[in-house]
FIVO-355219 format. One record per residue: x negated, y, z of N, C-alpha, C in turn; residue in one letter. Coordinates in steps of 0.001 Angstrom, whole numbers, plus 500000, padded with zeros to 6 digits. Example, Ala and Ser with C-alpha at 12.3 -4.5 7.8 and 13.67 -1.06 7.14 Angstrom:
2
      n_u      n_v      n_w     ca_u     ca_v     ca_w      c_u      c_v      c_w   code
   486810   494310   507800   487700   495500   507800   486800   496700   507800      A
   487150   497750   507080   486330   498940   507140   487100   500030   507870      S
END
This chain:
65
      n_u      n_v      n_w     ca_u     ca_v     ca_w      c_u      c_v      c_w   code
   496098   517990   477043   496145   516194   477450   494981   515886   478197      M
   493737   516522   478104   492734   516335   479464   493502   516766   480728      L
   494657   517849   480693   494971   517986   482271   496141   516531   482384      F
   496567   516089   481945   497468   514956   482151   496680   513889   482234      N
   495128   513712   481441   494245   512405   482620   493931   513059   483303      V
   493513   514370   483529   492914   514786   485435   494296   514427   486344      M
   495410   514660   485899   496349   514545   486753   496918   513116   487431      K
   496677   512106   486191   496896   510876   486497   495900   509936   487166      R
   494806   510986   487256   493702   510177   488008   493618   510795   489314      F
   493758   511791   489544   494121   512467   490913   495152   511563   491598      V
   496082   511227   490865   497393   510441   491557   496800   509042   491936      I
   495988   508604   491288   495703   507144   491700   494380   507183   492389      M
   493475   508418   492278   492476   508224   493596   492682   508707   494790      A
   493972   509833   494836   493982   510389   496084   495707   509487   496627      V
   496735   510208   496073   497955   510066   496204   498286   508370   496501      A
   497787   507531   495718   498787   506332   495795   497739   505377   497615      V
   496295   505618   497492   495700   505299   499167   496578   505798   499862      P
   496351   507202   499773   497292   507965   501482   498672   507425   501428      L
   499486   506978   500453   500908   506749   500573   500774   505437   501132      A
   499849   504795   500636   499727   503363   501464   499282   503085   502596      A
   498068   504115   503058   497798   503919   504659   499219   504979   505515      A
   499809   505353   505109   500740   505864   505722   501569   504958   506045      G
   501977   504269   504828   503326   503049   505076   502647   501894   505983      A
   501595   502042   505759   501139   500758   506803   500897   501025   508131      R
   500417   502460   508112   500523   503106   509765   501816   503156   510464      K
   502700   503685   509702   504265   503602   510172   505003   502180   510769      L
   504075   501287   509674   504612   499818   510031   504136   499276   511151      S
   502872   499596   510942   502217   499117   512792   503125   499661   513603      E
   503400   501138   513749   503724   501882   515032   505563   501456   514944      R
   506129   501080   514136   507421   500132   514098   507237   499236   514909      L
   506365   498231   514322   506494   497107   515173   506187   496894   516586      E
   504685   497987   516955   504534   498218   518219   505868   498488   519376      A
   506823   499449   518634   507643   500029   519324   508754   499071   519607      K
   509078   498177   518602   510327   497419   518411   510324   495994   518045      S
   508974   495414   517725   508619   494016   517295   509026   494352   515420      G
   508490   492808   515301   508513   492947   513859   510075   492791   513172      P
   510462   493642   512041   511763   493766   511653   511636   493268   510473      S
   512656   493319   509363   512649   493712   507756   512249   494728   507368      R
   512140   495958   508259   512024   497103   507380   510277   497355   507866      G
   509847   496686   508673   508596   496946   509034   507768   496082   508051      S
   508666   495024   507698   508011   494111   507063   507780   494354   505208      R
   508972   495162   504986   508842   495980   503675   507968   496730   503543      A
   507652   497812   504601   506876   498906   504584   504926   498109   504420      L
   504767   497003   505355   503648   496597   504678   503531   496000   503434      R
   504937   495369   503320   504323   494727   501431   504534   495625   500361      Q
   505083   496875   500635   504895   497883   499781   503419   498473   500015      G
   502793   498690   501226   501276   498888   501098   500332   498316   500582      A
   500689   496766   500742   500023   495573   500128   499715   495967   498374      D
   501221   496203   498017   501311   496307   496665   500461   497876   496015      F
   500592   498694   496977   499972   499843   496507   498423   499879   496415      L
   498302   499310   497536   496675   499005   497148   496245   497755   495896      G
   497124   497206   495719   496503   496080   494515   496757   496995   493254      G
   497619   498036   493661   497347   498824   492342   496158   498958   491557      L
   495404   499831   492930   493892   500111   492806   492672   499029   492623      R
   493322   497704   492411   492598   496870   492450   491725   496354   493857      G
   492385   496461   494824   492202   496314   496443   493064   494694   497069      Q
   493145   493868   496074   493975   492714   496593   493064   491935   497168      Q
   494005   491024   498153   493284   489978   498705   493051   488821   498020      K
   492105   488338   498747   491698   487152   497975   492679   485910   497853      K
   492947   485229   496951   494158   484495   496999   493502   482938   497017      K
   494195   482167   497801   493751   480909   498163   493793   479895   497183      R
   492616   478792   496977   492767   478055   495608   494167   477198   495217      R
   494648   477017   496713   495891   475958   496602   496490   476365   497622      F
   497461   477861   497319   498011   478299   497762   499565   477959   498189      A
   500553   477696   498919   501678   477213   498840   502521   478012   498771      W
END
């Protein structure tokens, strides 16, 4: 049981932020090479989602449309 808890902690503390940073970097390189596209936008949104899993969400606007 302790091993499962440690494994989950390592995944959330190391693997998720690395995946988010990699997706964001890949999105930036794709946009620099060929401009904005659906794929680069999806990568950026995926990185934002993974960042949100760790509590690194952007502050939401009070009256967001």
